[in-house]
VOKOL-596426 format. One line per field, with one value per atom (N, C-alpha, C): residue number from 1; residue in one letter; atom name; x, y, z. Coordinates in Angstrom, 1 decimal, padded with zeros to 4 digits. Last residue first. Layout:
# VOKOL-596426
baba: c(NUM,...)
lumba: c(a,...)
torba: c(CA,...)
px: c(X,...)
py: c(Y,...)
pz: c(Z,...)
***
This chain:
# VOKOL-596426
baba: c(195,195,195,194,194,194,193,193,193,192,192,192,191,191,191,190,190,190,189,189,189,188,188,188,187,187,187,186,186,186,185,185,185,184,184,184,183,183,183,182,182,182,181,181,181,180,180,180,179,179,179,178,178,178,177,177,177,176,176,176,175,175,175,174,174,174,173,173,173,172,172,172,171,171,171,170,170,170,169,169,169,168,168,168,167,167,167,166,166,166,165,165,165,164,164,164,163,163,163,162,162,162,161,161,161,160,160,160,159,159,159,158,158,158,157,157,157,156,156,156,155,155,155,154,154,154,153,153,153,152,152,152,151,151,151,150,150,150,149,149,149,148,148,148,147,147,147,146,146,146,145,145,145,144,144,144,143,143,143,142,142,142,141,141,141,140,140,140,139,139,139,138,138,138,137,137,137,136,136,136,135,135,135,134,134,134,133,133,133,132,132,132,131,131,131,130,130,130,129,129,129,128,128,128,127,127,127,126,126,126,125,125,125,124,124,124,123,123,123,122,122,122,121,121,121,120,120,120,119,119,119,118,118,118,117,117,117,116,116,116,115,115,115,114,114,114,113,113,113,112,112,112,111,111,111,110,110,110,109,109,109,108,108,108,107,107,107,106,106,106,105,105,105,104,104,104,103,103,103,102,102,102,101,101,101,100,100,100,99,99,99,98,98,98,97,97,97,96,96,96,95,95,95,94,94,94,93,93,93,92,92,92,91,91,91,90,90,90,89,89,89,88,88,88,87,87,87,86,86,86,85,85,85,84,84,84,83,83,83,82,82,82,81,81,81,80,80,80,79,79,79,78,78,78,77,77,77,76,76,76,75,75,75,74,74,74,73,73,73,72,72,72,71,71,71,70,70,70,69,69,69,68,68,68,67,67,67,66,66,66,65,65,65,64,64,64,63,63,63,62,62,62,61,61,61,60,60,60,59,59,59,58,58,58,57,57,57,56,56,56,55,55,55,54,54,54,53,53,53,52,52,52,51,51,51,50,50,50,49,49,49,48,48,48,47,47,47,46,46,46,45,45,45,44,44,44,43,43,43,42,42,42,41,41,41,40,40,40,39,39,39,38,38,38,37,37,37,36,36,36,35,35,35,34,34,34,33,33,33,32,32,32,31,31,31,30,30,30,29,29,29,28,28,28,27,27,27,26,26,26,25,25,25,24,24,24,23,23,23,22,22,22,21,21,21,20,20,20,19,19,19,18,18,18,17,17,17,16,16,16,15,15,15,14,14,14,13,13,13,12,12,12,11,11,11,10,10,10,9,9,9,8,8,8,7,7,7,6,6,6,5,5,5,4,4,4,3,3,3,2,2,2,1,1,1)
lumba: c(x,x,x,x,x,x,x,x,x,x,x,x,x,x,x,x,x,x,x,x,x,x,x,x,x,x,x,x,x,x,x,x,x,x,x,x,x,x,x,x,x,x,x,x,x,x,x,x,x,x,x,x,x,x,x,x,x,x,x,x,x,x,x,x,x,x,x,x,x,x,x,x,x,x,x,x,x,x,x,x,x,x,x,x,x,x,x,x,x,x,x,x,x,x,x,x,x,x,x,x,x,x,x,x,x,x,x,x,x,x,x,x,x,x,x,x,x,x,x,x,x,x,x,x,x,x,x,x,x,x,x,x,x,x,x,x,x,x,x,x,x,x,x,x,x,x,x,x,x,x,x,x,x,x,x,x,x,x,x,x,x,x,x,x,x,x,x,x,x,x,x,x,x,x,x,x,x,x,x,x,x,x,x,x,x,x,x,x,x,x,x,x,x,x,x,x,x,x,x,x,x,x,x,x,x,x,x,x,x,x,x,x,x,x,x,x,x,x,x,x,x,x,x,x,x,x,x,x,x,x,x,x,x,x,x,x,x,x,x,x,x,x,x,x,x,x,x,x,x,x,x,x,x,x,x,x,x,x,x,x,x,x,x,x,x,x,x,x,x,x,x,x,x,x,x,x,x,x,x,x,x,x,x,x,x,x,x,x,x,x,x,x,x,x,x,x,x,x,x,x,x,x,x,x,x,x,x,x,x,x,x,x,x,x,x,x,x,x,x,x,x,x,x,x,x,x,x,x,x,x,x,x,x,x,x,x,x,x,x,x,x,x,x,x,x,x,x,x,x,x,x,x,x,x,x,x,x,x,x,x,x,x,x,x,x,x,x,x,x,x,x,x,x,x,x,x,x,x,x,x,x,x,x,x,x,x,x,x,x,x,x,x,x,x,x,x,x,x,x,x,x,x,x,x,x,x,x,x,x,x,x,x,x,x,x,x,x,x,x,x,x,x,x,x,x,x,x,x,x,x,x,x,x,x,x,x,x,x,x,x,x,x,x,x,x,x,x,x,x,x,x,x,x,x,x,x,x,x,x,x,x,x,x,x,x,x,x,x,x,x,x,x,x,x,x,x,x,x,x,x,x,x,x,x,x,x,x,x,x,x,x,x,x,x,x,x,x,x,x,x,x,x,x,x,x,x,x,x,x,x,x,x,x,x,x,x,x,x,x,x,x,x,x,x,x,x,x,x,x,x,x,x,x,x,x,x,x,x,x,x,x,x,x,x,x,x,x,x,x,x,x,x,x,x,x,x,x,x,x,x,x,x,x,x,x,x,x,x,x,x,x,x,x,x,x,x,x,x,x,x,x,x,x,x,x)
torba: c(N,CA,C,N,CA,C,N,CA,C,N,CA,C,N,CA,C,N,CA,C,N,CA,C,N,CA,C,N,CA,C,N,CA,C,N,CA,C,N,CA,C,N,CA,C,N,CA,C,N,CA,C,N,CA,C,N,CA,C,N,CA,C,N,CA,C,N,CA,C,N,CA,C,N,CA,C,N,CA,C,N,CA,C,N,CA,C,N,CA,C,N,CA,C,N,CA,C,N,CA,C,N,CA,C,N,CA,C,N,CA,C,N,CA,C,N,CA,C,N,CA,C,N,CA,C,N,CA,C,N,CA,C,N,CA,C,N,CA,C,N,CA,C,N,CA,C,N,CA,C,N,CA,C,N,CA,C,N,CA,C,N,CA,C,N,CA,C,N,CA,C,N,CA,C,N,CA,C,N,CA,C,N,CA,C,N,CA,C,N,CA,C,N,CA,C,N,CA,C,N,CA,C,N,CA,C,N,CA,C,N,CA,C,N,CA,C,N,CA,C,N,CA,C,N,CA,C,N,CA,C,N,CA,C,N,CA,C,N,CA,C,N,CA,C,N,CA,C,N,CA,C,N,CA,C,N,CA,C,N,CA,C,N,CA,C,N,CA,C,N,CA,C,N,CA,C,N,CA,C,N,CA,C,N,CA,C,N,CA,C,N,CA,C,N,CA,C,N,CA,C,N,CA,C,N,CA,C,N,CA,C,N,CA,C,N,CA,C,N,CA,C,N,CA,C,N,CA,C,N,CA,C,N,CA,C,N,CA,C,N,CA,C,N,CA,C,N,CA,C,N,CA,C,N,CA,C,N,CA,C,N,CA,C,N,CA,C,N,CA,C,N,CA,C,N,CA,C,N,CA,C,N,CA,C,N,CA,C,N,CA,C,N,CA,C,N,CA,C,N,CA,C,N,CA,C,N,CA,C,N,CA,C,N,CA,C,N,CA,C,N,CA,C,N,CA,C,N,CA,C,N,CA,C,N,CA,C,N,CA,C,N,CA,C,N,CA,C,N,CA,C,N,CA,C,N,CA,C,N,CA,C,N,CA,C,N,CA,C,N,CA,C,N,CA,C,N,CA,C,N,CA,C,N,CA,C,N,CA,C,N,CA,C,N,CA,C,N,CA,C,N,CA,C,N,CA,C,N,CA,C,N,CA,C,N,CA,C,N,CA,C,N,CA,C,N,CA,C,N,CA,C,N,CA,C,N,CA,C,N,CA,C,N,CA,C,N,CA,C,N,CA,C,N,CA,C,N,CA,C,N,CA,C,N,CA,C,N,CA,C,N,CA,C,N,CA,C,N,CA,C,N,CA,C,N,CA,C,N,CA,C,N,CA,C,N,CA,C,N,CA,C,N,CA,C,N,CA,C,N,CA,C,N,CA,C,N,CA,C,N,CA,C,N,CA,C,N,CA,C,N,CA,C,N,CA,C,N,CA,C,N,CA,C,N,CA,C,N,CA,C,N,CA,C,N,CA,C,N,CA,C,N,CA,C,N,CA,C,N,CA,C,N,CA,C,N,CA,C,N,CA,C)
px: c(-001.2,-000.9,-001.9,-002.3,-001.4,-001.0,-004.1,-004.4,-003.6,-002.2,-003.3,-004.0,-000.6,000.0,-001.4,-002.5,-001.8,-001.2,-003.3,-004.3,-003.6,-000.9,-001.6,-002.6,-000.4,000.7,-000.1,-002.6,-002.5,-001.6,-002.1,-003.4,-003.3,000.3,000.2,-001.0,-000.6,000.4,000.3,-002.3,-002.9,-002.1,-000.5,-001.7,-002.2,000.8,001.5,000.6,-001.3,-000.4,000.1,-001.9,-003.0,-002.2,000.4,-000.2,-001.0,000.3,001.5,001.1,-002.0,-001.9,-000.9,-001.4,-002.3,-002.4,000.7,001.0,-000.1,-000.8,000.1,000.4,-002.9,-003.1,-002.0,-002.1,-002.0,-002.2,-002.9,-001.5,-001.2,-005.7,-005.1,-003.7,-006.0,-005.9,-005.2,-008.1,-007.1,-007.2,-009.0,-009.1,-008.0,-008.8,-009.1,-009.3,-008.0,-006.9,-007.4,-010.1,-008.8,-007.7,-012.0,-012.0,-010.7,-010.9,-011.3,-011.3,-010.9,-009.7,-009.9,-013.1,-012.5,-011.3,-013.6,-014.6,-014.0,-011.2,-011.8,-012.9,-011.1,-010.0,-010.4,-013.5,-013.4,-012.2,-012.6,-013.9,-013.7,-010.6,-010.3,-011.4,-011.6,-010.6,-010.4,-013.4,-013.8,-012.8,-011.4,-012.3,-012.9,-010.0,-009.4,-010.3,-011.9,-011.3,-010.6,-013.0,-013.9,-012.9,-010.8,-011.8,-012.8,-009.4,-008.7,-009.7,-011.1,-010.4,-009.9,-011.4,-012.5,-011.9,-008.8,-009.2,-010.4,-008.7,-007.6,-008.3,-010.8,-010.8,-009.9,-009.6,-010.9,-011.1,-007.5,-007.3,-008.5,-008.7,-007.8,-007.5,-010.0,-010.9,-010.0,-008.0,-008.8,-009.6,-006.8,-005.9,-006.9,-008.9,-008.5,-007.7,-008.8,-010.0,-009.8,-006.4,-006.6,-007.9,-006.8,-005.7,-005.9,-008.9,-009.1,-007.9,-007.4,-008.6,-009.0,-005.4,-005.2,-006.2,-006.9,-006.3,-005.8,-008.4,-009.2,-008.4,-006.1,-006.8,-007.7,-005.3,-004.4,-005.1,-007.6,-007.2,-006.4,-007.4,-008.7,-008.4,-005.1,-005.2,-006.5,-005.7,-004.6,-004.8,-007.9,-007.8,-006.8,-007.6,-009.0,-009.0,-004.8,-005.9,-007.2,-003.6,-003.2,-004.2,-005.1,-005.2,-004.8,-004.3,-005.8,-005.9,-001.6,-002.2,-003.5,-001.6,-001.1,-001.4,-002.9,-003.5,-003.0,-000.8,-002.1,-002.9,001.3,001.4,000.0,000.1,000.5,000.7,-000.2,-001.4,-000.9,002.6,001.7,000.4,003.5,004.0,003.2,002.1,002.0,002.4,003.4,001.8,001.6,006.0,005.6,004.1,005.6,006.1,005.9,004.5,003.7,004.3,006.7,005.8,004.7,008.6,008.8,007.7,007.2,007.4,007.7,007.4,006.1,006.2,010.1,009.5,008.2,010.6,011.1,010.6,009.1,008.8,009.4,010.6,009.1,008.6,013.1,013.0,011.5,012.1,012.8,012.5,011.0,010.2,011.0,013.3,012.1,011.4,015.2,015.6,014.4,014.0,015.1,015.5,012.2,011.8,012.8,014.0,013.1,012.5,015.2,016.0,015.1,013.1,014.0,014.7,012.2,011.3,012.0,014.6,014.0,013.0,014.8,015.8,015.3,012.5,012.7,013.7,012.6,011.6,011.8,015.0,015.0,013.8,014.0,015.1,015.2,012.4,011.9,012.8,013.5,012.9,012.3,014.7,015.6,014.8,012.5,013.2,014.1,010.9,012.0,012.8,007.7,008.9,009.8,005.6,006.9,007.9,003.1,003.3,004.6,003.1,003.4,003.8,001.7,001.7,002.2,001.9,000.6,000.6,004.7,003.9,002.6,005.5,006.0,005.1,004.4,003.9,004.3,006.1,004.6,003.9,008.4,008.2,006.6,008.3,008.5,008.2,007.6,006.7,007.0,010.1,008.8,007.8,012.0,012.0,010.7,010.9,010.9,011.1,011.4,009.9,009.9,014.1,013.3,011.8,014.7,015.2,014.5,013.7,013.2,013.7,015.1,013.7,013.2,017.7,017.5,015.9,017.2,017.5,017.4,016.6,015.6,015.8,019.2,018.2,016.9,020.4,021.1,019.8,019.1,019.3,019.6,019.9,018.4,018.4,022.5,022.2,020.9,022.1,022.8,022.5,018.8,020.2,020.8,017.2,017.2,018.8,016.4,017.5,017.6,014.1,013.9,015.3,015.1,014.3,014.3,016.2,016.9,016.4,014.0,015.1,016.1,012.6,012.0,013.0,014.2,013.8,013.3,014.1,015.4,015.1,011.5,012.2,013.4,011.1,010.4,011.0,013.0,013.1,012.3,011.7,013.1,013.3,009.2,009.4,010.8,009.9,009.0,009.3,011.2,012.0,011.2,009.2,010.4,011.1,007.6,007.2,008.2,009.3,009.0,008.4,009.4,010.6,010.3,006.6,007.3,008.5,006.5,005.7,006.2,008.2,008.5,007.8,006.7,008.1,008.4,004.5,004.3,005.6,005.4,005.0,004.8,006.6,007.5,006.9,004.1,005.1,006.1,002.9,002.4,003.2,004.8,004.6,004.0,004.2,005.6,005.5,001.7,002.1,003.4,001.8,001.1,001.3,003.5,003.8,003.1,003.2,002.8,003.4,005.0,004.3,004.2)
py: c(-032.8,-031.2,-030.8,-035.0,-035.0,-033.6,-034.5,-035.1,-034.8,-033.6,-032.7,-033.2,-035.8,-034.5,-033.7,-037.5,-037.9,-036.6,-036.7,-036.6,-037.0,-036.7,-035.3,-035.5,-039.4,-038.5,-037.1,-040.2,-040.5,-039.8,-038.9,-038.5,-038.9,-040.2,-038.7,-038.1,-042.7,-042.4,-040.9,-042.3,-042.9,-042.5,-041.5,-040.5,-041.1,-044.0,-042.8,-041.8,-045.7,-045.9,-044.5,-044.8,-044.7,-044.9,-045.2,-043.8,-043.7,-048.0,-047.1,-045.8,-048.3,-048.9,-048.2,-047.3,-046.7,-047.2,-049.2,-047.7,-047.1,-051.4,-051.4,-049.9,-052.3,-051.1,-050.9,-054.6,-053.7,-052.3,-056.5,-056.2,-054.9,-055.4,-056.1,-055.7,-055.6,-054.6,-055.5,-056.6,-057.0,-056.2,-056.2,-055.5,-056.1,-057.1,-058.2,-057.6,-054.9,-056.2,-057.0,-053.4,-052.8,-054.2,-054.7,-054.4,-054.2,-054.6,-056.0,-055.7,-051.8,-052.5,-053.9,-050.2,-050.3,-051.3,-050.1,-050.5,-051.0,-048.9,-050.5,-050.9,-046.5,-047.4,-048.9,-045.5,-045.6,-046.7,-045.5,-046.1,-046.5,-043.9,-045.2,-046.0,-041.4,-042.1,-043.5,-040.8,-041.1,-041.8,-040.4,-041.7,-042.0,-038.3,-039.5,-040.7,-036.3,-036.9,-038.1,-035.4,-036.0,-036.7,-034.4,-035.3,-036.0,-033.0,-034.2,-035.1,-031.1,-032.0,-033.3,-029.7,-030.5,-031.5,-028.6,-029.6,-030.4,-027.1,-028.1,-029.3,-025.3,-026.1,-027.4,-024.0,-024.8,-025.7,-022.7,-023.8,-024.7,-021.0,-022.1,-023.0,-019.4,-020.1,-021.3,-018.1,-019.0,-020.0,-016.7,-017.8,-018.8,-015.0,-016.1,-016.9,-013.5,-014.2,-015.4,-012.4,-013.1,-014.0,-010.7,-011.8,-012.9,-009.1,-010.1,-011.3,-007.8,-008.8,-009.6,-006.5,-007.5,-008.4,-004.8,-005.8,-006.8,-003.3,-004.2,-005.2,-002.0,-003.0,-003.9,-000.5,-001.6,-002.6,000.9,000.3,-000.9,002.5,001.6,000.6,003.8,002.9,002.0,005.6,004.7,003.5,007.2,006.6,005.5,008.3,008.0,007.3,008.3,007.8,007.3,009.5,008.3,007.6,012.0,011.0,009.8,013.0,012.7,011.7,013.4,012.4,012.0,015.3,014.0,012.9,017.5,016.8,015.5,017.8,017.3,016.8,018.6,017.3,016.8,021.0,020.0,018.7,022.4,022.1,021.1,022.6,022.0,021.6,024.3,022.8,022.0,026.6,025.8,024.3,027.3,027.0,026.2,027.7,026.9,026.3,029.6,028.5,027.4,031.8,031.3,030.0,032.3,031.7,031.2,033.1,031.9,031.3,035.6,034.5,033.1,036.9,036.6,035.4,037.1,036.3,036.0,038.8,037.5,036.6,041.0,040.4,039.0,042.0,041.4,040.6,042.5,041.6,041.1,044.9,043.7,042.5,047.2,046.1,044.7,049.3,049.0,047.7,049.3,049.6,049.2,048.4,047.6,047.9,050.6,049.1,048.3,052.8,052.6,051.4,051.7,052.0,052.1,051.6,050.5,050.5,054.4,053.3,052.0,055.9,056.1,054.9,054.7,054.7,054.7,055.7,054.2,053.9,058.5,057.8,056.3,059.0,059.3,058.6,058.2,057.5,057.7,060.4,058.9,058.1,062.7,062.2,060.8,062.9,062.6,062.1,061.3,062.5,062.0,060.3,059.9,061.2,059.7,060.6,060.4,058.0,057.5,058.6,059.3,058.8,058.6,059.3,060.5,060.3,056.9,058.2,059.3,054.8,055.2,056.5,054.8,055.2,055.6,053.9,055.1,055.8,051.3,052.2,053.8,050.2,050.3,051.4,050.5,051.4,051.5,048.7,050.1,050.9,046.3,046.9,048.2,046.0,046.2,046.8,045.8,046.8,047.1,043.4,044.7,045.8,041.4,041.8,043.1,041.7,042.0,042.2,040.6,042.0,042.6,038.0,039.0,040.5,036.9,037.0,038.0,037.0,037.7,037.9,035.2,036.6,037.7,033.1,033.6,035.0,032.4,032.6,033.2,031.9,033.1,033.3,029.8,031.0,032.2,027.9,028.2,029.7,027.2,027.9,028.5,026.2,027.5,028.1,024.9,024.7,026.2,025.9,025.7,025.5,025.7,025.4,024.8,026.5,025.3,024.9,028.6,027.4,026.4,030.4,029.8,028.6,031.0,030.3,029.7,032.4,031.2,030.2,034.6,033.5,032.2,035.8,035.4,034.4,036.4,035.5,035.0,038.2,037.0,035.9,040.2,039.4,038.1,040.9,040.5,039.7,041.9,040.8,040.2,044.1,043.0,041.7,045.7,045.2,043.8,046.2,045.6,045.0,047.8,046.4,045.8,050.0,049.2,047.7,051.0,050.6,049.7,051.8,050.7,050.2,053.9,052.5,051.4,055.7,055.2,053.9,056.0,055.2,055.0,057.1,055.9,055.1,059.4,058.5,057.2,060.8,060.5,059.3,061.2,060.3,059.8,062.9,061.7,060.6,065.0,064.5,063.2,065.5,065.2,064.5,066.2,065.0,064.6,068.7,067.4,066.3,070.4,069.9,068.6,069.5,070.2,069.6,069.4,068.6,069.4)
pz: c(007.8,008.2,009.2,007.3,008.2,008.7,005.0,006.5,007.5,003.2,003.6,004.8,002.8,003.3,003.7,002.0,003.2,003.7,-000.5,000.6,002.0,-001.8,-001.6,-000.4,-001.9,-001.3,-000.8,-003.5,-002.1,-001.3,-005.8,-005.1,-003.7,-006.6,-006.3,-005.6,-007.0,-005.9,-005.5,-009.2,-007.8,-006.7,-011.0,-010.5,-009.4,-011.4,-011.0,-010.4,-012.1,-010.8,-010.4,-014.7,-013.4,-012.1,-016.0,-015.8,-014.6,-015.8,-015.2,-015.0,-017.5,-016.0,-015.4,-019.9,-019.2,-017.7,-020.5,-020.3,-019.6,-020.8,-019.7,-019.4,-022.5,-021.7,-020.5,-023.5,-024.3,-023.6,-021.5,-021.6,-022.5,-019.4,-020.6,-020.9,-015.9,-017.1,-018.2,-013.6,-014.6,-015.8,-010.5,-011.6,-012.5,-007.8,-009.0,-010.3,-006.5,-006.5,-007.6,-006.8,-007.2,-007.5,-005.4,-006.8,-007.4,-002.7,-003.5,-005.0,-002.3,-002.4,-003.0,-002.2,-003.5,-003.6,000.7,-000.2,-001.6,001.6,002.1,001.2,000.5,000.3,000.5,001.5,000.2,-000.2,004.2,003.8,002.3,004.2,004.7,004.4,003.4,002.6,003.0,005.4,004.1,003.3,007.7,007.7,006.3,006.5,006.8,007.1,006.0,004.8,005.3,008.4,007.6,006.4,010.0,010.6,009.7,008.2,009.0,009.4,007.4,006.4,007.1,009.8,009.4,008.2,010.0,011.0,010.6,007.7,007.8,008.9,008.2,007.1,007.3,010.6,010.6,009.6,009.4,010.4,010.5,007.6,007.1,008.1,009.4,008.4,007.8,010.7,011.5,010.4,008.4,009.2,009.9,008.0,006.8,007.5,010.4,010.0,008.9,010.1,011.3,011.1,007.9,007.8,009.0,008.7,007.7,007.6,010.8,011.1,010.0,009.4,010.4,010.6,007.8,007.2,008.2,009.8,009.0,008.2,011.0,011.7,011.0,008.7,009.3,010.1,008.3,007.3,007.8,010.8,010.4,009.4,010.4,011.4,011.2,008.3,008.1,009.2,009.3,007.9,007.8,012.0,011.4,010.0,012.5,013.4,012.9,010.4,010.9,011.7,010.3,009.1,009.6,012.8,012.6,011.5,012.2,013.4,013.3,010.2,010.0,010.9,011.7,010.6,010.2,013.8,014.1,012.9,012.0,012.7,013.3,011.1,010.1,010.8,013.2,012.6,011.6,014.1,014.9,014.0,011.9,012.1,013.1,012.3,011.1,011.3,014.7,014.6,013.4,013.8,014.9,015.0,012.1,011.5,012.5,013.6,012.6,012.1,015.3,015.8,014.9,013.4,013.9,014.8,012.9,011.8,012.4,015.4,014.7,013.8,015.6,016.5,016.0,013.4,013.4,014.4,014.1,013.0,012.9,016.5,016.6,015.4,015.2,016.4,016.5,013.7,013.0,014.0,014.6,014.4,014.0,015.1,016.0,015.9,013.2,014.5,015.4,010.9,011.4,012.9,010.5,010.6,011.3,010.1,011.4,011.5,007.7,009.0,010.3,005.8,006.1,007.6,006.0,006.2,006.6,005.3,006.5,006.8,002.6,003.6,004.9,001.4,001.4,002.4,001.8,002.3,002.4,000.2,001.8,002.3,-002.4,-001.7,-000.3,-002.7,-002.7,-002.2,-002.4,-001.3,-001.4,-004.9,-003.7,-002.6,-007.4,-006.8,-005.6,-010.1,-009.3,-008.6,-011.0,-010.8,-009.9,-011.1,-011.6,-011.5,-010.5,-011.8,-012.2,-007.5,-008.2,-009.7,-006.6,-005.7,-006.6,-008.4,-008.2,-007.3,-009.1,-010.2,-009.7,-006.6,-006.9,-008.1,-006.6,-005.6,-005.9,-008.7,-008.7,-007.8,-007.4,-008.7,-009.0,-005.5,-005.2,-006.2,-006.8,-006.0,-005.6,-008.4,-009.0,-008.2,-006.2,-007.0,-008.0,-005.0,-004.2,-005.1,-007.2,-006.7,-005.9,-007.3,-008.4,-008.0,-004.6,-005.0,-006.3,-004.7,-003.7,-004.2,-006.8,-006.9,-006.0,-005.5,-006.9,-007.0,-003.4,-003.1,-004.4,-004.7,-003.9,-003.7,-005.6,-006.6,-006.0,-003.3,-004.1,-005.1,-002.3,-001.6,-002.5,-004.2,-004.2,-003.3,-003.5,-004.7,-004.8,-000.8,-001.0,-002.5,000.0,-000.6,-000.9,002.9,001.5,001.1,006.0,005.3,003.9,007.2,006.2,005.6,008.7,009.3,008.5,006.9,007.9,008.5,005.4,004.7,005.8,007.2,006.8,005.9,007.8,009.0,008.3,005.3,006.0,007.1,004.9,004.0,004.6,007.1,006.9,006.1,006.4,007.5,007.5,003.9,004.0,005.2,004.7,003.7,003.9,006.3,006.7,006.0,004.5,005.6,006.1,002.7,002.2,003.3,004.4,003.9,003.3,004.9,005.9,005.4,002.3,003.0,004.2,002.0,001.1,001.7,004.0,004.1,003.3,002.6,004.0,004.3,000.2,000.1,001.5,001.3,000.5,000.5,002.3,003.1,002.5,000.0,001.1,001.8,-001.3,-001.9,-000.9,000.2,000.0,-000.6,-000.2,001.3,001.1,-002.9,-002.4,-001.1,-002.9,-003.5,-003.1,-001.3,-000.9,-001.5,-003.2,-001.8,-001.3,-006.5,-005.4,-004.3,-009.5,-008.5,-007.2)
***
């Protein structure tokens, strides 16, 4: 392996160490903000280290066909060390800012959905309920005005006929059934008129 390939591998490993630091800090800040359960943090740590190992070996294979030398570990160590020395705080602040911006966008979208979708349906439901209540009151009022005089007129007209109506003795069950239904209808009409 020539010297140019070794320097390129060192630089690639240096960049890989920095990228591993960025991803680790981002993951640490996100897991701290969202307070994942303890068991999932351990599982996510395992996933992070497996992904980091695959990433480093992929970069190593791309840069020098997977030859593992001392400068590979040196490049990784220097990349991680310089990242944590200079850029770790900036990355944490940037990730916190991204979380805050994402949270604000989410709240804005929820607010827009509430204002333009949910609120009109609520207003429509309340309006329909109010309209149906008004129609019911109008129907009750008109029922009292029209049914009471109409009932009095019908009962006045049919009172003499009803009194003179003689039902044969064999139809006494029919007469009792007719009286029961007459009483039910009278009670129903009185309830409807008085309400």
